[in-house]
C-alpha positions in Angstrom: 0.0 0.0 0.0 1.5 3.3 -1.1 0.6 6.7 0.2 1.0 8.6 -3.1 1.6 12.1 -1.6 4.4 11.0 0.8 5.7 8.2 -1.5 5.9 5.9 1.5 4.8 2.2 1.6 2.9 0.6 4.5 3.6 3.6 6.8 1.6 6.8 6.4 -1.9 8.1 5.6 -1.9 11.7 4.2 -5.4 13.3 4.6 -6.6 14.6 1.3 -4.1 12.3 -0.6 -4.6 9.0 -2.2 -3.6 5.4 -1.3 -2.6 2.9 -4.0 -3.7 -0.5 -2.8 -2.5 -3.5 -4.8 -3.4 -7.2 -4.2 -5.9 -9.9 -5.2 -9.6 -10.1 -4.9 -10.0 -6.4 -4.2 -13.4 -6.0 -5.8 -16.4 -5.2 -3.7 -20.0 -4.0 -4.3 -19.9 -0.3 -3.5 -23.7 -0.2 -3.3 -23.6 -2.5 -0.2 -23.1 -0.6 3.1 -21.1 -3.5 4.6 -18.6 -3.8 1.8 -15.6 -1.6 0.9 -12.3 -0.4 2.2 -12.1 0.7 5.9 -9.6 2.2 8.2 -9.9 0.5 11.6 -8.3 2.2 14.7 -5.6 0.2 16.3 -6.8 1.1 19.9 -9.4 -1.0 21.6 -13.0 0.3 21.1 -11.9 2.6 18.4 -14.1 3.6 15.5 -13.7 2.8 11.8 -13.7 5.1 8.8 -15.0 3.9 5.4 -13.2 5.1 2.4 -15.1 6.8 -0.4 -15.3 5.5 -4.0 -12.2 4.2 -5.6 -10.7 6.4 -8.3 -9.4 3.4 -10.1 -11.4 0.2 -9.2 -9.9 -3.0 -10.4 -9.7 -6.5 -9.0 -6.0 -6.1 -8.4 -5.7 -2.3 -7.7 -7.6 0.3 -5.9 -6.7 4.0 -5.7 -8.6 5.4 -2.8 -8.9 9.0 -1.6 -7.7 9.4 2.0 -10.4 11.0 4.2 -9.6 14.6 5.2 -11.1 14.2 8.7 -8.3 11.9 10.0 -6.4 13.2 13.1 -2.6 13.5 12.8 -0.8 10.8 14.8 -3.7 8.4 14.9 -2.9 4.8 13.9 -5.0 2.5 11.7 -5.1 -0.8 9.9 -6.7 -1.3 6.5 -9.6 -3.8 6.0 -11.2 -4.8 2.8 -14.7 -6.3 3.1 -16.5 -8.0 0.3 -18.8 -10.9 -0.5 -17.4 -13.2 -3.2 -19.7 -13.5 -6.2 -22.6 -15.9 -5.7 -22.4 -15.9 -1.9 -23.9 -13.9 1.0 -21.0 -14.4 3.3 -19.0 -11.3 4.1 -15.2 -11.8 3.8 -13.0 -9.4 5.8 -9.3 -9.1 5.1 -7.1 -7.0 7.4 -3.8 -5.8 6.2 -1.3 -6.2 9.1 0.9 -3.1 8.8 0.0 -0.1 11.0 -0.5 3.2 9.3 0.0 6.6 11.0 -1.9 9.7 9.9 0.6 12.4 8.8 
């Protein structure tokens, strides 16, 4: 995962910038409220932030706008939630690196 504004990988989230997320099975149904890309706070009981629409939606790459309301110094992990085609089961994949808001 690259924070495009800072040019860093697996480290920073720059509010107002974009993240370039690459991997496999990244497609999700954006009309479903329980699917998408989320930032999950690393502290217990923390809230989560859902990303907006992908600028470049592909099955192997997502370019996501970083929400502007993130607070500097806060740490998050990235989750991708989707339901594979033909199933109702929600699949949640959490990316293990911890990202700090710039």
